[in-house]
N, C-alpha and C positions, 0 to 999 in steps of 0.2 A: 228389476230387471233383468230379466237372462237371454240370453239369444240360443236359438234351440238350431241343430244342423240335423236335414236331412231325417227327420222323427216321424215314421207312418201315423203315431198316435194324431197328428195334427193335420195332415193331412186334408180331411173333411173342412177345418176351418179355413187352409187355401184356397180352397176352390171356395166356399161361400163367400167370403172376402174379396177377391174377383171379383164374381160375377154381383155381388152386391155394388161394386165400383163402378162396372161395366154398363149396369144397369142403370146405375144414376144420373150416368152421361151418354150413353152409345145402346145399342142392342147386341145382347148376347149373336157369336157367329157362330158358324161351321167348328172351328178349333178350339172352344172355348168349350165348348158341348162335347166335344170328342176329348178333350184335355180332363174333363167332371168326369167321365167314367174311368179313368185309370192317369191319376196325378203323379202315381209313382212312376209312370215313364223316364220323368225330367229324371230322377234319379238312377232310371235303370240303365240311363243312356251317359251317363256321366256326369249329371248337372247336380244342383242343390238348392232346395228346399230351404229359405231362412225363417225360423221364427220366433218374434217377440212375445216373451212372457211376462206379464206384468200380476204378480199376486195369483199364478196358474190361471189367467187368462190372456188367449189371443191378442192381441193390440195391433199386430202388423206380422207383414207377411211379404215372402220376392221370392223369387227364383233366379238360377243364374242358370239358363239352358246352354248346353254344350254344343256347338255347331263343329267342330272339329278339333279336339283338346288344345288350341291356341288361342282359339276364337270362340266367347261365349256372348249369349244375349241377357243381358238385365232383362227379368221380365217378370209382370205380374205382381208388380209391388203395391198393395195396398194397405190404407190404417183404417182402422174404423173409426167411423165419424167423432165419434167422443173424444178419441184422443188425435185427431189433426190436429196441426199446428203447434208440436210438441219434440219435434225433433226426430220421433220414428223414423221417416223417411231417409235421413240424413244417417241414424244410426243402421240402416238395412245397407244403403249405399257404402259407407266405410266398411263394414265387415265384407259385402261383397268384394272390395277390392280389397279385402286384405287377403281373401283368398282368391281371387285372381294369381296375385304375388304369390303365394305359396304355389299352387298348380302350374307356374311361370307361364301364365296365359299371354299371348301378345295383344291381344284385344279385345274389347267389350264394345257391343253396339247395343242400341234400344231403339225401339218404333212407341212413337207417340200421336199427339194430336196437339198441333198449336193453340189450340183453343184452351189447351191445360196450361194456363201459363205459369201458376206456382209450381207443375212440375217440373217445364221448361227450364225456368229458372234455378231452380235444384240444380238440374242437371250440369247447367252452365256453369255454376258454382265449383261442380267435382271437375271444369274441364273438359267435359265431351263437348263434339264439337258437328256442327250440323252438316250433314255429308250428303242428302237424299232432301229436299223439300216439294214433296207432291204426292200423291195417293200412291199409298204401298198395294203391292202387288197381291197381296194375300188380306191383310186386313181394310176391311171398308173403314173404321173407325181413326185408322194411323196415314196421318200424311205429313210425318217427321221422321228421317231415320238421324239417330246421331250416334259418334262413337268417343271413344277412348282410347288410345294405344297407350299399352302399361310399358313401363320403363323397365 
């Protein structure tokens, strides 16, 4: 297993895995389609895209979107269906937390949906706290926002 940071080579995989995941549970929205046109914008704006490779195959991805240099959004986490349940999401979260410490971030937040119980449980395991539980103003699929303050 190898974790790759901000490599343009894997941007198509990043979009593919995210769209596959979104379509499984929800519908693609304007912001998803817009991001697919230029996923590198995450990196250009000071964020990070992490890719987990297993034998040169992309198995999991996620992003840290920079909102103002001390606040980031943990977003777009997706694991290939055949690799789910093997701890790749935990590895991605831990990688993101290490990066957040490295860049002296003060907090990280995420938006999700309460029907994704396994994901919500995982975020709680890493001490994310619920800060809002209502329909998100941007994403139709999101109804919960969680946050973690970085010490």
